[in-house]
C-alpha positions in Angstrom: 87.9 107.1 69.4 88.1 106.1 73.2 91.5 105.8 74.9 93.0 102.7 75.3 93.2 101.0 78.7 96.7 102.1 80.0 99.0 101.1 82.7 102.1 103.0 83.6 105.1 100.5 84.2 107.6 101.7 86.5 110.9 99.7 86.3 114.6 100.4 86.9 115.4 98.5 83.8 114.0 99.3 80.1 115.9 95.7 79.0 113.6 93.8 81.1 110.4 96.1 80.8 110.5 96.0 77.0 109.5 92.5 76.5 106.4 92.9 78.8 105.2 96.0 77.0 105.8 94.3 73.8 103.8 91.1 74.7 100.9 93.1 76.4 100.3 95.9 74.1 97.5 95.3 71.8 94.3 97.0 70.3 92.8 97.5 73.7 95.7 98.0 76.2 98.9 100.0 75.9 101.7 99.8 78.5 103.8 103.0 78.9 107.1 102.3 80.5 108.3 104.8 82.9 111.6 105.4 84.7 111.5 106.4 88.3 111.7 110.0 89.6 112.3 110.8 93.1 109.7 110.5 95.8 109.1 114.3 95.9 108.4 114.3 92.2 106.7 110.8 91.5 103.4 111.1 93.5 102.9 114.7 92.3 103.3 113.5 88.5 100.8 110.7 89.3 98.3 113.1 90.5 99.0 115.5 87.5 98.6 112.9 84.9 95.9 110.9 86.8 93.2 111.1 84.0 95.7 109.6 81.4 96.1 106.0 83.1 93.9 103.6 84.6 96.5 101.2 86.6 100.0 101.0 87.6 102.5 98.0 87.2 105.5 98.5 89.4 108.7 96.4 89.5 109.6 95.1 92.8 113.1 96.8 93.0 112.7 100.3 91.8 116.1 101.2 92.9 117.7 98.1 91.8 120.5 99.7 89.4 123.0 102.3 90.0 121.3 104.5 87.1 117.8 104.3 89.2 116.4 107.8 90.5 114.2 106.0 92.8 114.7 106.8 96.6 111.6 104.5 97.8 110.3 101.1 97.3 107.4 99.9 95.4 105.5 99.0 98.7 105.8 102.7 99.6 104.3 104.1 96.3 101.4 101.5 96.5 100.9 102.6 100.1 100.8 106.2 99.3 98.8 105.7 96.1 96.2 103.8 98.2 96.1 106.7 100.7 95.6 109.2 98.2 92.9 107.2 96.6 90.9 107.6 99.9 92.1 110.7 101.6 93.6 114.0 100.5 97.1 115.2 101.5 98.2 118.8 101.5 95.0 119.4 99.6 95.7 116.9 97.1 94.2 113.3 96.2 93.2 111.0 93.3 89.8 111.3 92.2 89.5 107.4 91.4 90.9 104.2 92.5 93.0 101.9 90.2 94.8 98.7 90.2 98.4 98.4 91.3 100.3 95.4 90.0 103.9 94.1 91.3 106.4 92.3 89.2 109.9 91.2 89.2 112.5 89.8 86.9 113.4 87.2 89.8 112.4 83.5 89.0 109.7 82.2 91.2 109.3 85.9 92.7 105.5 85.6 92.8 105.4 82.4 95.0 108.2 83.8 97.1 106.4 87.2 97.8 102.9 85.9 98.5 104.4 84.4 101.6 105.2 87.9 102.8 101.5 89.0 104.2 102.7 92.2 105.3 102.6 94.3 102.1 100.6 91.7 99.9 97.4 93.7 100.4 99.0 96.7 98.7 98.7 94.8 95.3 95.9 93.5 93.3 98.2 90.5 91.9 101.8 89.7 91.8 103.6 88.0 88.8 106.9 87.0 87.5 107.7 89.2 84.7 107.7 86.2 82.3 103.9 85.6 83.5 102.8 89.0 83.4 103.5 89.0 79.6 100.6 86.6 79.2 98.3 88.8 81.7 96.5 91.1 79.1 93.1 90.0 79.6 93.5 90.1 83.3 95.0 93.7 83.4 91.7 94.6 81.2 89.4 92.9 83.7 91.0 94.6 86.6 90.6 98.1 85.2 86.8 97.2 84.2 86.2 95.8 87.7 87.4 98.8 89.2 85.1 100.9 87.4 82.0 98.8 88.2 83.1 98.8 91.8 83.4 102.8 91.7 79.9 103.1 90.9 77.6 104.6 93.6 75.4 101.9 95.1 76.7 99.2 93.0 74.5 96.1 93.1 75.6 92.5 94.0 74.3 91.1 90.8 76.4 93.5 88.9 79.8 92.4 91.1 79.2 88.6 90.8 76.7 88.3 88.0 73.9 86.5 90.0 70.3 87.9 90.4 68.3 87.7 93.7 66.8 84.3 93.3 70.2 82.7 92.2 72.1 84.6 95.0 69.8 82.4 97.5 71.1 79.2 96.0 74.7 79.8 97.2 76.6 80.1 100.6 74.6 82.9 102.1 78.0 83.8 104.2 79.6 84.8 100.8 76.5 87.1 99.9 76.8 88.8 103.5 80.5 89.0 103.0 80.2 90.9 99.6 77.6 93.3 101.2 80.1 94.1 103.9 82.7 94.8 101.8 81.2 96.7 98.8 80.9 99.6 101.1 84.7 99.8 101.5 87.4 100.8 98.8 87.2 99.0 95.5 90.7 97.7 95.9 89.2 95.7 99.0 86.7 94.0 97.2 89.0 93.2 94.2 91.4 91.5 96.5 88.6 89.6 98.5 87.2 88.2 95.2 90.5 87.2 93.6 92.0 85.6 96.8 89.0 84.4 98.3 86.7 83.5 95.7 87.8 83.1 92.2 91.2 81.7 92.8 90.0 79.3 95.7 88.1 76.1 94.9 84.6 76.0 96.4 82.0 78.7 95.7 83.6 78.4 92.1 85.1 75.5 90.2 87.5 75.9 87.3 87.1 73.7 83.9 89.1 71.0 85.2 87.1 70.5 88.3 83.9 71.0 86.2 84.5 68.1 84.3 85.8 65.9 86.9 82.4 66.5 88.6 80.3 65.6 85.5 82.3 62.4 85.2 83.9 63.4 81.9 87.5 63.5 80.6 87.8 66.8 79.2 89.7 65.3 76.4 86.2 63.8 75.1 84.8 64.7 71.9 81.6 65.7 73.4 83.2 68.0 76.1 83.1 71.5 74.4 79.2 70.5 73.7 78.6 69.6 77.0 80.3 72.6 78.6 78.2 74.7 76.6 75.0 73.3 78.5 76.7 74.2 81.5 76.6 78.0 80.7 73.8 79.1 82.8 76.0 78.6 85.6 79.0 80.2 84.5 80.6 83.2 86.6 79.6 86.5 85.0 80.8 88.8 87.5 83.7 91.0 87.5 87.6 90.2 87.4 87.5 87.0 85.4 89.4 86.2 82.2 89.4 82.5 82.7 86.2 80.3 83.0 84.6 79.4 86.5 81.4 77.8 87.2 79.0 78.1 90.4 79.5 74.8 92.2 76.0 74.9 94.1 74.2 75.9 90.9 75.6 72.6 89.1 74.7 70.5 92.2 71.0 71.9 92.3 70.7 71.6 88.7 71.8 67.9 88.7 69.4 67.2 91.6 66.6 68.8 89.8 67.4 66.9 86.4 68.3 63.8 87.6 65.6 62.2 90.0 66.9 63.8 92.9 70.2 62.0 92.9 73.3 63.9 94.6 76.0 64.2 91.7 79.0 63.8 94.5 77.9 60.1 95.2 77.7 58.7 91.7 80.5 57.1 89.7 82.0 58.8 86.6 80.1 56.2 84.4 76.5 56.9 86.2 77.0 60.6 85.6 77.8 59.9 82.1 74.7 57.6 81.6 72.5 60.3 83.0 74.0 62.9 80.8 73.7 60.8 77.8 70.0 60.1 78.4 69.5 64.0 78.7 71.5 64.8 75.9 71.3 62.0 73.2 73.4 63.8 71.0 76.3 63.0 73.3 76.0 59.3 73.1 79.3 57.8 72.7 81.3 61.2 72.9 82.0 61.3 76.6 84.8 59.3 78.2 85.6 58.7 82.0 88.6 60.0 83.4 91.3 57.7 84.1 92.1 56.7 87.7 95.4 58.1 89.2 98.0 55.7 90.5 96.8 54.3 93.7 93.2 55.3 93.4 90.1 53.1 93.6 87.1 55.3 93.6 85.7 56.7 90.6 83.5 58.8 92.3 85.5 61.8 91.0 85.1 64.8 92.7 88.6 67.0 92.8 91.9 67.3 91.0 95.1 66.9 92.4 96.6 70.2 93.5 99.9 69.4 91.8 99.3 67.4 88.9 95.7 68.2 87.8 94.9 64.6 88.0 91.2 63.6 88.6 90.7 61.8 92.3 87.9 61.0 94.5 88.3 62.6 97.8 88.6 59.5 99.6 91.8 58.8 97.4 93.3 62.2 98.0 95.5 63.4 100.7 94.4 66.7 102.2 96.9 69.5 102.3 97.6 71.7 105.2 96.1 75.1 103.9 93.9 77.4 105.8 90.7 77.9 104.8 89.2 81.4 105.7 85.7 81.0 104.9 82.9 78.1 104.9 82.4 78.0 101.1 86.0 77.2 100.7 87.1 73.6 99.8 89.9 71.5 100.9 92.6 70.9 98.2 93.8 67.4 97.7 97.1 65.6 96.3 96.9 62.3 94.7 98.8 59.3 96.1 101.4 59.4 93.3 102.1 62.7 94.0 102.1 62.4 97.7 104.8 59.6 97.3 107.0 61.1 94.7 106.7 64.8 96.6 107.7 66.2 93.1 106.3 69.6 93.9 106.5 69.5 97.8 107.6 72.9 98.8 106.9 74.5 95.7 103.1 73.9 94.7 102.2 72.5 98.1 104.0 72.6 101.5 102.8 69.8 103.9 99.7 67.4 104.4 97.5 67.5 107.5 99.2 65.8 110.3 96.9 62.6 110.4 97.2 62.5 106.6 101.1 62.6 106.9 100.6 59.4 109.4 98.3 57.7 106.6 100.5 58.3 103.7 103.6 56.4 105.8 101.5 53.1 105.3 101.8 53.4 101.7 105.5 53.4 101.9 105.5 50.3 104.1 102.5 48.6 101.8 104.5 47.6 98.6 101.4 46.4 97.1 99.9 49.8 96.8 
């Protein structure tokens, strides 16, 4: 019987570590809780038992209690492990690359820590412990992804799940970037895909955005049936445990199937009418999304970044968030959220300056 995927979990408190283990352990995954050793001992031990684990989970404050033996930080340990995955030190080094996760019991830790870019690249992902308890599938996908990326000469198709003809239909700068990074260490590709492709709207879209772009309320009776028809456009690459779809492939499919029309410039009712003509079994089973407060257009294209309500871009307010690559799309918030600001500072920080000015007019105009 093959060994379960195993993570070593270093935590200064077994009290907070046990619930994480209990929630994550299953038939495919096991979490082994470890107490800290001194710096001199811990790196040597990890090298000795390398064949018994597939990844590490590190508590942010390894030296957080008086009983802790740790004389180092989680960042220092992660940095040394990354170094030993590339080079040998004193004749010793790891023979494989593996994922490293950071977590903390501090509420809101993942949001706060991600603002510190100095050490973020050491970790594949950062979680509050309460969030980590639900991430078993993600931990498994990380290990599988590392193994795929460690294969000599791994192909782009194996990384992102698109064959050569499909690769030509998406942003070519994304393909060029993948070609560039795949020759580096696996953790660089992992972090690139997670932070710049999978978790950023653009090349890939999630379930809510897919529904919005097809003009359909996802609570519709026929939504799951329609979604199955979109299976050819799903992301089938590494590191995925939530559904994503290739936006460019869906746009091309629509143009080819529906007389050269452009999906983005149709109202939701026009989109549904076209879909029902093609899939007659869905007639009467699809309903339009409701307009958000203050919205006028039913050319829905995105969702409010805070509330996830469907909006057309013309009705949204652009969040001031830097985009790193051409395939990434702006994020918007709806008028209701912009005026109430329920999540400002928590989910979103600020609007583009000219959007802040536009927002002022809505406060002055009581009819909107």
